[in-house]
NUKOL-178333 format. One record per residue: y, x, z of N, C-alpha, C, O in turn; residue number from 1; residue in one letter. Coordinates in steps of 0.001 Angstrom, whole numbers, padded with zeros to 6 digits, m for minus. Each point is the difference from the previous one (the first is absolute). Layout:
{{Y,X,Z},{Y,X,Z},{Y,X,Z},{Y,X,Z},NUM,"a"}
...
This chain:
{{m000492,024411,026378},{001351,m000003,m000550},{000997,000122,001144},{m000245,m000449,001120},1,"m"}
{{001357,001060,m001431},{001039,000095,001024},{001142,m000969,m000332},{000001,m000668,m001034},2,"n"}
{{000958,000621,001945},{001119,m000932,m000128},{000788,000225,m001289},{000380,m000965,m000664},3,"q"}
{{m000133,002206,000304},{000770,000300,m001215},{m000730,m000496,m001248},{000630,m000508,m000928},4,"e"}
{{m001944,000653,000904},{m000780,m000474,m001147},{000054,m001520,m000112},{000070,m000548,m001100},5,"e"}
{{m000101,m000118,002233},{000085,m001467,m000010},{001383,m000447,m000457},{000115,m000947,m000777},6,"i"}
{{000930,001611,001246},{001360,m000337,m000442},{000126,000210,m001505},{000668,m000778,m000680},7,"v"}
{{m001302,001817,000160},{000005,000222,m001453},{m000691,m001162,m000714},{000440,m000424,m001068},8,"a"}
{{m001509,m000084,001652},{m000669,m001172,m000588},{000906,m001229,000056},{000021,m000803,m000934},9,"l"}
{{000727,000657,002031},{000979,m001098,000090},{001019,000113,m001130},{000331,m000995,m000646},10,"f"}
{{000167,002212,000409},{000985,000219,m001076},{m000592,m000378,m001360},{000652,m000661,m000809},11,"r"}
{{m001893,001088,000569},{m000669,m000339,m001261},{m000135,m001511,m000146},{000261,m000555,m001067},12,"q"}
{{m000666,m000097,002135},{m000150,m001456,m000033},{001350,m000667,m000258},{000095,m000932,m000799},13,"q"}
{{000944,001411,001478},{001341,m000563,m000180},{000472,000167,m001433},{000617,m000905,m000561},14,"a"}
{{m000902,002055,m000037},{000420,000265,m001382},{m000716,m000916,m000988},{000526,m000289,m001075},15,"a"}
{{m001713,m000162,001433},{m000766,m000846,m000921},{000342,m001484,000137},{m000470,m000820,m000788},16,"s"}
{{001279,000477,001774},{000377,m001399,000189},{001017,m000429,m001050},{000764,000827,m000498},17,"l"}
{{m000751,m002115,000157},{001000,m000473,m000963},{001409,000149,000569},{000193,000029,001215},18,"p"}
{{000780,000062,m002106},{001399,000165,000428},{000430,m001155,000904},{000691,000207,000997},19,"a"}
{{m001097,m001401,m001348},{000326,m001180,000804},{m001160,m000243,000965},{m001046,m000530,m000376},20,"e"}
{{001259,000928,001615},{m001070,m000108,000994},{m000221,m001453,000404},{000944,m000787,000064},21,"l"}
{{m002199,000441,000207},{m000268,m001338,000523},{000528,m000105,001430},{000335,001012,000617},22,"p"}
{{m000264,m002195,m000110},{000446,m000205,001378},{m000913,000778,000935},{m001180,000198,m000289},23,"a"}
{{001729,000233,001392},{m000756,000828,000944},{m001083,m000807,000710},{m000872,000577,000649},24,"i"}
{{000918,m001906,m000763},{m000983,m000798,000731},{m001431,000261,m000447},{m000913,m000097,000820},25,"n"}
{{000682,000425,m002087},{m001381,000235,m000440},{m000593,001265,000610},{m001133,m000042,000481},26,"q"}
{{001856,001176,m000480},{m000555,001168,000695},{m000234,m000263,001498},{m000960,000516,000573},27,"p"}
{{001823,m001308,000054},{m000194,m000334,001412},{m001286,m000798,000170},{m000786,000266,000910},28,"i"}
{{000573,m001239,m001783},{m001231,m000793,000067},{m001228,000857,m000284},{m001042,m000183,000630},29,"l"}
{{001157,001115,m001572},{m001115,000909,m000300},{m000343,000860,001219},{m001172,000183,000328},30,"d"}
{{002197,000340,000334},{m000224,000802,001200},{m000616,m000849,001107},{m000903,000454,000703},31,"l"}
{{001386,m001676,m000547},{m000557,m000886,001018},{m001483,m000261,m000257},{m000799,m000006,000936},32,"a"}
{{000433,m000207,m002186},{m001408,m000244,m000327},{m000834,001252,000237},{m001117,m000082,000512},33,"q"}
{{001657,001237,m000883},{m000698,001260,000236},{m000253,000198,001492},{m001095,000396,000399},34,"l"}
{{002097,m000669,000416},{m000162,000130,001447},{m001002,m001013,000545},{m000813,000328,000865},35,"l"}
{{000871,m001545,m001368},{m000951,m001018,000449},{m001430,000403,m000349},{m000916,m000186,000802},36,"a"}
{{000728,000734,m001987},{m001335,000389,m000456},{m000540,001226,000729},{m001215,000154,000130},37,"d"}
{{002103,000722,000347},{m000468,001250,000583},{000285,000102,001505},{m000058,001094,000563},38,"s"}
{{000355,m002178,000069},{000377,m000012,001428},{m001018,000744,000869},{000397,000865,000780},39,"r"}
{{m001656,m001160,m000883},{m001000,000618,000855},{m000373,001417,m000397},{m000648,000704,000775},40,"g"}
{{001038,m000277,m001952},{m000375,001327,m000494},{001079,001044,000212},{m000273,001196,m000106},41,"r"}
{{001485,m001619,000402},{001099,000940,000240},{000104,000299,001490},{m000291,m000848,000843},42,"l"}
{{000709,002060,m000541},{000276,000308,001409},{001203,m000835,000437},{000787,m000460,m000829},43,"s"}
{{m000659,000275,002125},{001133,m000753,000531},{001318,000631,m000437},{000942,m000706,m000360},44,"k"}
{{m000877,002041,000392},{001225,000713,m000375},{000343,m000219,m001473},{001155,m000246,m000344},45,"e"}
{{m002166,000338,m000521},{000245,m000217,m001431},{000409,m001437,m000272},{000900,m000255,m000799},46,"n"}
{{m001559,m000677,001461},{000342,m001412,m000182},{001445,m000251,000423},{000754,m000669,m000706},47,"f"}
{{m000373,001212,001869},{001366,m000195,000495},{001030,000683,m000895},{001101,m000520,m000180},48,"e"}
{{m001441,001668,m000376},{000907,000674,m000947},{000225,m000857,m001232},{001130,m000148,m000465},49,"s"}
{{m002209,m000417,m000063},{000130,m000863,m001177},{000755,m001289,000332},{000726,m000532,m000840},50,"l"}
{{m000899,000034,002063},{000791,m001167,000419},{001487,000329,000025},{000823,m000814,m000420},51,"l"}
{{m000471,002006,000913},{001419,000406,000008},{000539,000086,m001422},{001118,m000438,m000272},52,"r"}
{{m001909,001000,m000631},{000411,000074,m001402},{000213,m001414,m000550},{000991,m000268,m000680},53,"i"}
{{m001919,m000618,000977},{000154,m001393,m000430},{001242,m000642,000582},{000685,m000768,m000675},54,"g"}
{{m000391,001085,001939},{001202,m000536,000632},{001267,000467,m000687},{000935,m000778,m000193},55,"g"}
{{m000905,002048,m000176},{001166,000546,m000721},{000141,m000690,m001357},{001092,m000422,m000379},56,"v"}
{{m002197,000310,m000343},{000040,m000673,m001308},{000449,m001448,000149},{000790,m000502,m000798},57,"l"}
{{m001303,m000161,001827},{000368,m001398,000239},{001500,m000131,000266},{000665,m000877,m000551},58,"y"}
{{m000145,001765,001404},{001432,m000050,000298},{000832,000268,m001250},{000996,m000684,m000239},59,"r"}
{{m001401,001685,m000571},{000713,000279,m001246},{m000025,m001208,m000923},{001007,m000340,m000620},60,"l"}
{{m002162,m000304,000532},{m000118,m001190,m000836},{000884,m001127,000499},{000654,m000680,m000790},61,"g"}
{{m000633,000481,002103},{000840,m001048,000579},{001476,000300,m000228},{000775,m000892,m000345},62,"a"}
{{m000388,002157,000538},{001396,000400,m000240},{000384,m000214,m001461},{001091,m000480,m000305},63,"d"}
{{m002006,000845,m000592},{000238,m000165,m001438},{000167,m001487,m000338},{000909,m000378,m000740},64,"q"}
{{m001784,m000448,001283},{000074,m001438,m000241},{001314,m000567,000535},{000677,m000763,m000688},65,"f"}
{{m000319,001138,001917},{001240,m000501,000599},{001216,000444,m000795},{000949,m000768,m000157},66,"n"}
{{m000961,001996,m000346},{001128,000488,m000805},{000125,m000818,m001279},{001106,m000370,m000395},67,"a"}
{{m002236,000084,m000256},{000048,m000822,m001220},{000522,m001401,000308},{000766,m000573,m000775},68,"r"}
{{m001188,000030,001913},{000470,m001329,000385},{001506,000019,000261},{000713,m000928,m000380},69,"q"}
{{m000235,001991,001031},{001431,000126,000274},{000796,000074,m001299},{001027,m000666,m000136},70,"d"}
{{m001488,001465,m000811},{000688,000127,m001289},{m000005,m001336,m000735},{001015,m000400,m000569},71,"v"}
{{m002139,m000280,000579},{m000090,m001303,m000668},{000972,m000991,000635},{000649,m000777,m000700},72,"a"}
{{m000552,000808,002018},{000912,m000897,000704},{001461,000309,m000338},{000795,m000909,m000234},73,"s"}
{{m000454,002190,000212},{001370,000412,m000344},{000339,m000420,m001425},{001092,m000506,m000258},74,"i"}
{{m002026,000713,m000666},{000244,m000369,m001390},{000152,m001515,m000140},{000837,m000479,m000765},75,"m"}
{{m001650,m000268,001508},{000100,m001462,m000066},{001343,m000474,000541},{000628,m000883,m000583},76,"q"}
{{m000184,001469,001700},{001299,m000373,000564},{001126,000323,m000970},{000944,m000777,m000142},77,"k"}
{{m001041,001921,m000524},{001015,000388,m000975},{000023,m000977,m001172},{001065,m000420,m000454},78,"s"}
{{m002246,000067,m000024},{m000084,m000958,m001116},{000545,m001348,000432},{000691,m000664,m000772},79,"a"}
{{m000994,000249,002000},{000506,m001285,000492},{001521,000002,000075},{000640,m000994,m000344},80,"d"}
{{m000051,002121,000798},{001462,000103,000078},{000627,m000074,m001377},{001015,m000670,m000193},81,"r"}
{{m001628,001370,m000778},{000533,m000012,m001350},{m000092,m001400,m000591},{000913,m000444,m000695},82,"e"}
{{m002003,m000244,000966},{m000156,m001372,m000502},{000980,m000950,000646},{000388,m001002,m000600},83,"n"}
{{000018,001310,001831},{000969,m000834,000709},{001445,000429,m000298},{000947,m000589,000521},84,"d"}
{{m000788,001619,m001364},{001328,000475,m000349},{000635,000891,001038},{001213,000210,m000014},85,"g"}
{{m002024,000317,000917},{000537,000849,001066},{m000173,001481,m000307},{000477,000829,000775},86,"q"}
{{m001138,m000456,m001874},{m000313,001403,m000263},{001045,000734,m000664},{m000159,001191,m000270},87,"g"}
């Protein structure tokens, strides 16, 4: 298979996912387990490529989590101000 065929498979997989995606932490954990299980069978280059992919996913997940925390904090502060009569 070539890169374009794999990207097409990614698109198919993405289309089959539910509208409300689960948290990104589960795919990260799945990738981590896959890497742990296949460590000795992958070339160093392939292993390092998959680690980079995992790193990108991890950063996206962390950014997503931090953004949700920021929004929750802003909403809580707004609610607190309204409850205190400052809104």
